[in-house]
C-alpha positions as CSV (number, residue, x, y, z in Angstrom):
1,M,113.6,71.8,89.4
2,A,111.7,75.0,90.1
3,E,110.3,76.1,86.8
4,V,107.1,77.8,85.6
5,K,106.3,79.0,82.1
6,I,105.0,82.5,81.7
7,G,103.9,83.2,78.1
8,N,106.8,82.1,76.0
9,R,109.4,82.3,78.8
10,Y,110.4,79.7,81.4
11,V,111.1,81.2,84.8
12,G,113.2,79.2,87.2
13,D,116.7,78.3,88.5
14,A,118.0,77.2,85.1
15,H,116.8,80.3,83.1
16,P,117.7,84.0,82.9
17,A,115.9,86.1,85.4
18,Y,112.4,87.2,84.3
19,I,112.4,91.0,84.7
20,I,109.2,92.9,85.4
21,A,108.8,96.6,85.2
22,E,105.9,97.5,87.6
23,I,104.0,100.4,86.2
24,G,101.3,99.9,88.9
25,I,99.5,103.3,89.1
26,N,102.6,105.4,88.2
27,H,100.7,106.3,85.0
28,N,98.5,108.6,87.2
29,G,95.5,107.8,85.0
30,S,97.3,108.9,81.8
31,L,97.3,106.4,78.9
32,D,100.1,108.5,77.2
33,V,102.3,108.1,80.3
34,A,101.5,104.3,80.3
35,R,102.6,104.0,76.7
36,Q,105.9,105.9,77.5
37,L,106.6,103.5,80.4
38,I,105.8,100.4,78.3
39,E,108.1,101.6,75.5
40,G,110.8,102.5,77.9
41,A,110.6,99.1,79.6
42,A,110.7,97.3,76.3
43,L,113.7,99.2,75.2
44,A,115.4,98.5,78.5
45,G,115.1,94.8,77.8
46,C,112.4,94.0,80.4
47,D,110.3,90.9,79.9
48,A,107.0,92.3,81.2
49,V,105.2,95.3,82.5
50,K,102.7,95.0,85.3
51,F,99.7,97.2,86.2
52,Q,97.3,97.1,89.2
53,K,93.6,96.6,88.9
54,R,91.1,97.4,91.6
55,T,87.3,97.8,91.7
56,P,87.3,100.9,93.9
57,E,83.9,100.3,95.6
58,L,85.2,96.9,96.7
59,C,88.7,97.9,97.7
60,V,88.3,101.2,99.4
61,P,87.0,100.8,103.0
62,A,83.7,102.7,103.6
63,D,85.3,104.9,106.3
64,Q,87.9,106.2,103.8
65,R,85.8,106.9,100.8
66,D,84.7,110.4,101.7
67,I,88.1,111.5,103.1
68,E,89.3,114.4,101.0
69,R,92.9,114.3,99.6
70,D,95.1,116.5,97.4
71,T,95.5,115.0,94.0
72,P,96.8,116.1,90.6
73,W,93.2,116.9,89.7
74,G,92.7,119.0,92.8
75,R,91.2,118.1,96.2
76,M,88.7,115.3,96.0
77,R,87.2,112.4,97.8
78,Y,89.5,109.4,98.0
79,I,87.0,107.1,96.3
80,D,86.8,109.6,93.4
81,Y,90.6,109.6,93.2
82,R,90.7,105.8,93.0
83,Y,88.4,105.9,90.0
84,K,90.6,108.6,88.4
85,V,93.7,106.3,88.3
86,E,91.8,103.1,87.2
87,F,92.0,102.2,83.5
88,G,88.9,100.5,82.0
89,R,88.3,98.2,79.1
90,E,89.1,100.7,76.4
91,E,92.4,101.8,77.9
92,Y,93.5,98.2,78.6
93,A,92.6,97.2,75.0
94,E,95.0,99.9,73.8
95,I,97.7,98.7,76.3
96,D,97.2,95.1,75.1
97,A,97.7,96.2,71.5
98,F,100.7,98.4,72.3
99,C,102.5,95.7,74.3
100,R,102.0,93.2,71.5
101,E,103.5,95.8,69.1
102,K,106.5,96.2,71.4
103,G,106.9,92.5,72.1
104,I,106.6,92.7,75.9
105,H,104.3,90.8,78.2
106,W,101.8,92.6,80.4
107,F,99.7,91.6,83.3
108,A,98.3,92.9,86.6
109,S,97.9,92.6,90.3
110,C,94.2,92.1,90.9
111,W,93.1,93.4,94.3
112,D,89.6,91.9,94.2
113,E,87.8,89.0,92.6
114,E,85.8,91.2,90.2
115,A,89.1,92.6,88.9
116,V,90.2,89.0,88.1
117,D,87.1,88.5,86.0
118,F,87.8,91.9,84.2
119,M,91.4,91.0,83.4
120,E,90.6,87.5,82.0
121,Q,89.2,89.1,78.8
122,F,92.8,90.0,77.9
123,N,94.3,86.5,78.4
124,P,97.3,87.7,80.5
125,P,100.3,85.4,80.7
126,C,100.1,85.4,84.5
127,Y,98.8,87.2,87.6
128,K,100.4,88.7,90.7
129,A,98.9,88.9,94.1
130,A,100.1,92.0,96.1
131,S,101.5,91.5,99.6
132,A,98.3,93.0,101.0
133,S,96.4,90.1,99.4
134,L,98.5,87.3,100.8
135,T,96.0,86.4,103.5
136,D,92.9,86.9,101.2
137,L,92.6,83.2,100.5
138,A,89.4,83.6,98.5
139,L,91.1,86.0,96.1
140,L,94.2,83.8,95.8
141,K,92.0,80.8,95.0
142,K,89.9,82.8,92.5
143,T,93.1,84.0,90.7
144,A,94.7,80.5,90.8
145,S,91.4,79.0,89.4
146,T,92.1,80.8,86.0
147,G,94.9,78.2,85.4
148,R,97.4,81.0,84.8
149,P,100.7,81.2,86.8
150,L,100.4,83.2,90.0
151,I,103.1,85.3,91.7
152,I,102.4,85.9,95.4
153,S,104.3,88.7,97.1
154,T,105.2,88.3,100.7
155,G,105.8,91.7,102.2
156,M,104.6,92.3,105.8
157,S,104.0,88.5,106.1
158,T,105.2,85.7,108.4
159,M,106.5,82.3,107.2
160,E,103.3,80.8,108.6
161,E,101.1,83.1,106.5
162,I,103.2,82.2,103.4
163,S,102.9,78.5,104.2
164,L,99.1,78.7,104.6
165,A,98.8,80.5,101.3
166,V,100.9,78.0,99.5
167,S,99.0,75.0,101.0
168,E,95.7,76.6,100.2
169,I,96.3,77.3,96.5
170,G,98.9,74.6,95.8
171,A,102.5,74.8,94.5
172,G,101.7,74.1,90.9
173,N,102.0,77.2,88.6
174,L,103.1,79.3,91.6
175,L,105.9,81.7,92.1
176,I,106.9,83.5,95.3
177,A,108.4,87.0,95.6
178,H,110.4,88.1,98.6
179,T,109.8,91.8,99.3
180,N,109.5,94.4,102.0
181,S,106.4,96.6,101.9
182,T,108.0,99.8,103.1
183,Y,108.1,102.4,100.3
184,P,111.0,103.2,99.9
185,C,112.6,100.4,102.0
186,P,115.7,101.1,104.0
187,V,118.5,98.7,102.9
188,E,119.0,97.3,106.4
189,E,115.4,96.0,106.2
190,L,115.6,94.3,102.8
191,N,116.8,91.0,104.4
192,L,117.8,89.5,101.0
193,R,118.8,86.2,102.5
194,V,115.2,85.4,102.9
195,I,115.4,84.6,99.2
196,E,117.6,81.6,100.2
197,T,115.2,80.8,103.0
198,L,112.2,80.7,100.7
199,K,114.1,78.6,98.1
200,A,115.0,76.1,100.8
201,A,111.5,75.9,102.1
202,W,109.9,75.5,98.6
203,P,112.6,74.1,96.3
204,D,110.0,73.3,93.6
205,I,108.7,76.9,93.4
206,P,110.5,79.7,91.6
207,V,111.5,82.4,94.1
208,G,112.1,86.0,93.0
209,Y,112.5,89.5,94.4
210,S,110.2,92.6,94.3
211,G,112.3,95.6,95.3
212,H,111.0,98.9,96.7
213,E,114.4,100.3,97.7
214,V,116.3,103.3,96.3
215,G,119.1,102.3,94.0
216,L,120.0,99.2,92.0
217,A,122.9,97.5,93.8
218,T,120.7,95.5,96.2
219,T,118.5,94.2,93.3
220,W,121.7,93.0,91.6
221,A,122.6,91.3,94.9
222,A,119.2,89.5,94.8
223,V,120.0,88.0,91.5
224,A,123.4,86.8,92.8
225,L,121.5,85.2,95.7
226,G,119.3,83.2,93.3
227,A,116.2,85.3,92.5
228,T,114.7,83.8,89.4
229,F,112.6,86.9,88.6
230,I,112.9,90.6,89.5
231,E,110.3,93.3,89.8
232,R,111.0,97.0,90.2
233,H,108.6,99.9,89.9
234,V,109.3,102.1,86.9
235,T,108.6,105.8,86.4
236,L,109.3,108.6,84.0
237,D,110.5,110.8,86.9
238,R,110.8,109.9,90.5
239,A,109.7,113.4,91.4
240,M,106.2,112.9,89.8
241,W,103.1,112.9,91.9
242,G,102.2,109.5,93.4
243,S,102.9,107.3,96.4
244,D,105.1,104.8,94.5
245,Q,107.2,107.2,92.5
246,A,110.1,107.7,95.0
247,A,110.7,104.0,95.3
248,S,110.7,103.6,91.5
249,V,113.4,103.3,88.8
250,E,113.6,105.8,85.9
251,I,113.9,104.4,82.4
252,S,117.7,105.0,82.2
253,G,118.1,103.2,85.5
254,M,115.9,100.3,84.3
255,S,118.3,99.9,81.3
256,R,121.3,99.6,83.6
257,L,119.4,97.2,85.9
258,V,118.6,94.8,83.1
259,S,122.1,95.1,81.4
260,N,123.9,94.4,84.6
261,I,121.6,91.5,85.6
262,R,122.5,89.9,82.3
263,D,126.2,90.4,83.1
264,I,125.8,89.0,86.6
265,E,124.1,85.9,85.2
266,K,127.0,85.3,82.8
267,A,129.6,85.9,85.5
268,L,127.9,83.5,87.9
269,G,128.7,80.6,85.6
270,D,128.0,76.9,86.4
271,G,130.2,76.5,89.5
272,L,132.6,74.0,87.9
273,K,136.2,74.9,88.4
274,R,138.2,74.8,85.1
275,V,141.2,76.4,83.4
276,Y,139.9,78.8,80.7
277,E,141.5,79.1,77.3
278,G,142.4,82.7,78.1
279,E,144.4,81.5,81.2
280,I,146.6,79.0,79.4
281,A,149.2,81.5,78.1
282,A,149.4,83.1,81.6
283,R,149.7,79.6,83.2
284,R,152.6,78.7,80.9
285,K,154.4,81.9,81.6
286,L,153.8,82.3,85.3
287,R,153.7,78.7,86.7
288,R,157.2,77.6,87.7
289,V,156.1,74.2,88.8
290,P,153.6,72.3,86.4
């Protein structure tokens, strides 16, 4: 049976969906915004929040560093902007304490090996590798070497690339997320049945869904198709500045997302056909032939 333990929660086919609110960089460098997003995700019933951690000088290509861009802090070099939205040890120590207070897991997508070393000081319950990192086998192996569960995201990837990643890092303590890396993603390109394809290909690995679409219905459909964990970006306001905001879910929407996922899980049942107690009176009244 596909099952991995993340913190105090088992994730897999026999368990409720593990729901991740991706904060990413939607905090725009503000610890106050991050706290509001954490609190909102916890109140919505999410199991975890996720951030992104980069070492800018390692992740920003040299030919892009000096390109000037408009930002909330004015026009600046891209490398300077990347530093503006990166939290350091002090901020993450506060995030760690706040998440413990709110009773919600937190972890990060690490975009480089130095970022993995940085995050280790906080003992995260797991890690995630972004779709952009699926073919960075050195980074995947470095992350897996921590011994913590690793979620790999599969946007803009072929089945062959996914297979190579799985074979290189091993299936133990691994989870696979189906996703499309367009932000926001058109519904006709979500291809949710890939969830079933991945589950068939790797029956011993929990498969989930990371959505970047507008709306919630398609994410609910992913749960009905067997996604064992769900990730959606969360924001205070979809009109806020930032590349991920438009494909994010506001706090009120996150509450509906979680509540309806729990209803869907109850409604799916166990697949065994039976006559329920509530049907017995109707059966006696309406059946003319026993």
